[in-house]
C-alpha positions in Angstrom: -6.3 -19.6 17.7 -2.7 -19.0 18.2 -1.7 -21.3 15.5 -3.8 -19.5 13.5 -2.3 -16.3 14.0 1.0 -17.6 14.1 0.8 -19.3 10.5 -0.8 -16.5 9.0 1.5 -13.7 10.1 5.1 -15.8 11.1 5.9 -15.7 7.4 6.3 -11.9 6.9 8.2 -11.4 10.2 10.4 -14.1 9.1 10.9 -12.6 5.8 11.4 -9.4 6.8 14.3 -10.3 9.6 15.7 -12.4 7.3 16.2 -9.2 4.9 17.7 -7.7 8.1 20.2 -10.1 8.7 21.3 -10.9 5.0 22.1 -7.0 5.1 23.7 -7.4 8.6 25.8 -9.7 7.1 27.0 -7.8 3.8 25.6 -10.4 1.5 23.1 -7.4 0.7 23.4 -3.8 0.9 21.3 -0.5 0.2 21.9 -0.8 -3.9 20.7 -4.2 -4.0 17.5 -2.9 -2.4 17.0 -0.3 -5.1 17.3 -3.1 -7.9 14.8 -5.0 -5.9 12.5 -2.4 -5.3 12.5 -1.7 -9.2 11.8 -5.6 -10.0 9.0 -5.2 -7.3 7.2 -1.7 -8.6 7.1 -2.2 -12.2 7.2 -6.4 -12.4 6.1 -8.2 -9.6 3.2 -5.7 -8.1 1.3 -5.0 -11.3 1.5 -8.5 -12.4 0.2 -9.9 -8.8 -2.7 -6.7 -9.0 -3.6 -7.8 -12.9 -3.6 -11.6 -12.0 -5.6 -10.7 -8.7 -8.0 -8.6 -10.5 -9.1 -10.5 -13.2 -9.8 -13.8 -11.7 -12.3 -11.7 -10.1 -15.7 -12.1 -10.9 -17.9 -9.3 -11.8 -20.7 -10.4 -9.9 -18.5 -11.0 -7.0 -18.1 -7.3 -6.7 -21.9 -6.2 -6.8 -22.8 -9.2 -4.3 -20.5 -7.5 -1.4 -21.3 -3.9 -1.9 -21.3 -3.3 2.2 -17.8 -4.5 2.0 -16.8 -2.7 -0.6 -18.5 0.6 1.1 -16.5 0.0 4.4 -13.2 -0.5 2.9 -13.7 2.3 0.8 -14.2 4.8 3.6 -11.9 3.1 5.8 -9.2 2.9 3.3 -9.7 6.7 1.6 -11.4 8.4 4.1 -8.4 7.9 6.4 -5.8 8.3 4.2 -7.0 11.7 3.3 -7.5 12.7 7.0 -4.0 11.4 8.1 -2.5 13.5 4.7 -4.4 17.0 6.0 -3.2 16.1 9.7 0.8 15.8 8.6 0.4 18.5 6.0 -1.6 21.5 7.8 -1.1 20.5 11.2 2.6 18.8 11.4 3.6 20.7 8.4 5.3 18.1 6.6 6.5 18.2 3.1 4.3 16.7 0.7 5.9 13.6 -0.1 6.3 13.0 3.5 2.7 13.5 4.2 1.6 11.1 1.2 3.7 8.2 2.7 2.6 8.6 6.3 -1.1 8.6 5.3 -0.1 5.3 2.7 1.5 3.8 6.1 -1.9 4.8 8.5 -4.2 3.8 5.7 -3.2 0.9 3.4 -3.1 -2.8 4.6 -0.5 -4.9 2.5 -3.5 -7.1 1.2 -2.0 -7.2 -2.3 1.1 -8.7 -1.0 0.3 -10.9 1.9 -3.4 -11.3 1.8 -3.7 -14.8 0.1 -1.4 -15.9 3.0 -3.3 -14.4 5.7 -6.9 -14.1 4.8 -6.3 -17.7 3.1 -5.6 -19.0 6.3 -8.6 -17.1 7.9 -11.2 -17.6 5.8 -10.1 -20.3 2.9 -11.7 -19.7 -0.8 -14.0 -16.7 0.4 -11.1 -14.4 1.2 -10.6 -13.8 -2.6 -13.7 -11.5 -2.0 -11.7 -9.2 0.4 -8.7 -9.8 -1.1 -10.4 -8.4 -4.5 -12.3 -5.4 -3.0 -9.2 -4.5 -0.9 -6.7 -4.7 -3.7 -9.0 -2.6 -5.7 -9.8 -0.5 -3.6 -5.6 0.5 -2.7 -4.7 0.2 -6.1 -7.3 2.1 -7.9 -7.0 5.3 -5.2 -4.2 5.7 -2.9 -1.6 4.1 -4.7 -1.9 6.5 -7.9 -2.6 9.4 -5.7 0.6 8.6 -3.4 2.7 8.5 -6.4 1.3 11.6 -8.4 2.4 13.6 -4.8 5.5 12.1 -4.6 6.4 13.0 -8.0 4.8 16.4 -7.3 6.9 16.8 -4.1 10.1 15.9 -5.9 9.4 18.1 -9.1 8.6 21.3 -6.8 11.7 20.4 -5.1 14.0 20.0 -8.1 12.4 23.4 -9.2 13.2 25.4 -6.4 15.4 28.6 -7.0 13.8 28.6 -10.7 12.2 32.1 -11.8 8.4 31.9 -11.3 8.2 33.7 -14.8 9.9 32.7 -17.6 10.1 36.2 -20.3 10.3 35.2 -24.4 9.9 38.1 -25.8 6.6 39.6 -25.5 5.2 36.3 -24.1 5.7 35.2 -20.3 4.4 32.1 -18.3 3.0 32.9 -14.8 4.0 31.0 -12.0 0.7 29.5 -11.7 0.7 28.4 -15.5 3.9 26.5 -14.6 2.4 24.8 -11.9 -0.5 23.8 -13.8 1.9 22.4 -16.6 4.3 20.6 -13.9 1.0 19.2 -12.7 0.1 17.9 -16.5 3.7 16.4 -16.7 3.3 14.6 -13.4 0.2 13.3 -13.8 0.9 11.7 -17.5 4.4 10.5 -15.9 2.3 8.5 -13.5 -0.3 7.1 -15.3 2.6 5.8 -17.1 3.7 3.5 -14.3 2.4 -0.2 -14.6 1.9 0.0 -11.0 -0.8 2.6 -11.8 -2.6 1.5 -15.2 -1.9 -2.1 -15.0 -4.8 -2.4 -11.9 -7.0 0.1 -14.4 -6.8 -2.2 -17.4 -7.6 -5.3 -15.1 -10.8 -3.8 -13.7 -12.1 -2.7 -16.8 -11.9 -6.1 -18.1 -13.8 -7.2 -15.0 -16.4 -4.4 -15.6 -16.9 -5.6 -19.2 -17.2 -9.5 -18.4 -14.4 -10.1 -20.8 -12.6 -13.3 -19.8 -9.2 -14.4 -19.8 -7.8 -17.8 -20.2 -5.9 -19.4 -17.3 -3.1 -20.0 -20.1 -2.1 -16.6 -20.2 -3.0 -15.6 -16.6 -1.3 -18.6 -14.5 2.2 -17.8 -16.2 1.9 -14.2 -15.0 1.3 -14.9 -11.4 4.7 -17.1 -10.7 6.7 -13.5 -10.5 3.9 -12.1 -9.3 3.6 -14.3 -6.2 7.1 -13.0 -5.0 6.1 -9.6 -4.3 5.3 -9.7 -1.0 8.3 -11.7 0.0 10.9 -9.9 -1.9 9.1 -6.3 -0.7 9.4 -7.8 2.9 13.2 -8.9 2.3 14.3 -5.3 0.8 12.4 -3.6 3.9 14.9 -5.7 5.9 17.7 -4.6 4.0 16.7 -0.9 4.0 15.8 -1.1 7.8 19.6 -2.8 8.4 21.3 -0.2 6.5 20.2 2.6 8.8 19.5 3.6 12.1 16.2 2.7 13.2 14.1 5.7 13.9 10.9 5.2 16.3 9.5 8.9 16.6 6.2 9.6 18.1 4.9 10.2 14.6 6.1 6.7 13.6 4.5 4.9 16.2 1.3 7.2 15.7 0.7 6.3 12.4 1.5 2.4 12.6 -1.0 2.7 15.9 -3.7 4.5 13.4 -3.0 1.2 11.3 -2.6 -1.5 13.2 -5.6 -0.6 16.1 -7.4 2.5 15.1 -8.8 1.2 11.5 -9.9 -1.9 12.2 -11.3 -0.8 15.8 -13.6 1.8 14.0 -14.7 -0.4 11.5 -15.7 -3.2 13.9 -17.4 -0.7 16.4 -19.1 0.7 13.3 -20.5 -2.1 11.4 -21.7 -3.6 14.6 -23.3 -0.4 15.4 -25.0 -0.9 11.7 -26.3 -4.3 12.7 -24.1 -6.5 10.4 -22.8 -9.6 11.5 -20.1 -12.2 10.2 -19.0 -12.9 7.8 -19.1 -8.9 6.9 -17.9 -7.6 9.8 -15.2 -10.6 10.5 -13.9 -10.2 6.7 -13.8 -6.3 7.2 -12.1 -6.0 10.0 -9.4 -8.3 9.5 -8.7 -7.1 5.8 -8.1 -4.1 7.9 -5.9 -5.3 10.7 -3.5 -6.4 8.5 0.0 -4.3 8.7 1.1 -2.0 6.3 2.1 -2.3 2.8 5.9 -2.9 2.3 5.4 -0.9 -0.9 5.7 1.9 1.2 9.5 1.4 1.6 10.2 0.8 -1.9 8.2 4.5 -2.7 10.4 5.8 -0.1 13.8 4.6 -1.7 12.5 5.4 -5.1 12.0 9.4 -4.1 14.3 9.3 -1.2 12.1 10.7 1.1 11.9 9.4 5.0 13.6 6.1 4.0 14.6 5.0 7.6 11.0 6.2 9.2 9.7 4.1 6.5 11.3 0.5 6.9 10.9 1.1 10.8 6.8 1.9 10.3 6.7 -1.6 8.2 9.1 -3.4 10.6 7.0 -2.2 13.7 3.5 -2.6 11.8 4.6 -6.2 10.7 5.7 -7.2 14.5 2.5 -5.6 16.2 0.4 -7.3 14.3 1.0 -10.6 15.6 -0.6 -8.8 18.8 -3.1 -6.9 17.3 -4.5 -8.9 14.6 -4.6 -12.0 17.3 -6.6 -9.5 19.3 -9.4 -8.5 16.4 -9.6 -12.5 15.3 -10.8 -13.1 18.9 -13.1 -10.1 18.9 -14.7 -11.0 15.3 -14.8 -14.8 16.3 
């Protein structure tokens, strides 16, 4: 069992640490992390999402309805709860709340799912990977981008007049907010990481088939997304002080321990058994998405905290995933 855990998770830890060491030796710096970030968000991740989604037969999505429902509740439900907690109890800004919610709810399935779950379940791992990837990238990722953009736009507009007078016409502050929201929503939809998974999902639902001659060449850059994201996260962590505040530990514990534990207890209570239980729980037990650091860099929000959270989640998952593998075996 120890060999299974290490073979699945050690590549993530080593890649993260390589980024840290590379920055420590001044081979890479924060500017390089921004360049890697742009490549990952605009090209690598959209490609891996497209390839992973269109390779999923429509019959698989309809066959594993319990897995789909469980992951939807675990990911979307926890995201919403953490966002509300951060916003109205901890009084964080909207963008910081969205990042914390993503840390606590979204496993890095699109990035490292094939490596981690492939070692555990073999070819059957394609099902939880596809379902979790769809749930994450059709819901919480676009919502996070929208909230981050709204927060940035709102911050830029601080100090401006709430009403603009033009002769006899005036634009109310509520109308201005609606206009900002509409413009932000339009910009969000234009992001490749948002519209590419939607396009791929529509192709799957339509039953259309895309030749592997087209899909396979796209997978080369897509497969680099997980490693590059973790490497860039290590660079960011090395260029800033590690911030391990109580809230960072809290959100990491929610992701690594609470989310998979709730799934395990709930599914057992409802009478489900393996492979549904093991696939669902271990999918949720995967550490948080390194894309959190990419978003923090892009929007300049809580960069050190985001990198610290990803680092702690990845390192801690060696222990927590080992525990959940033992509990579900």
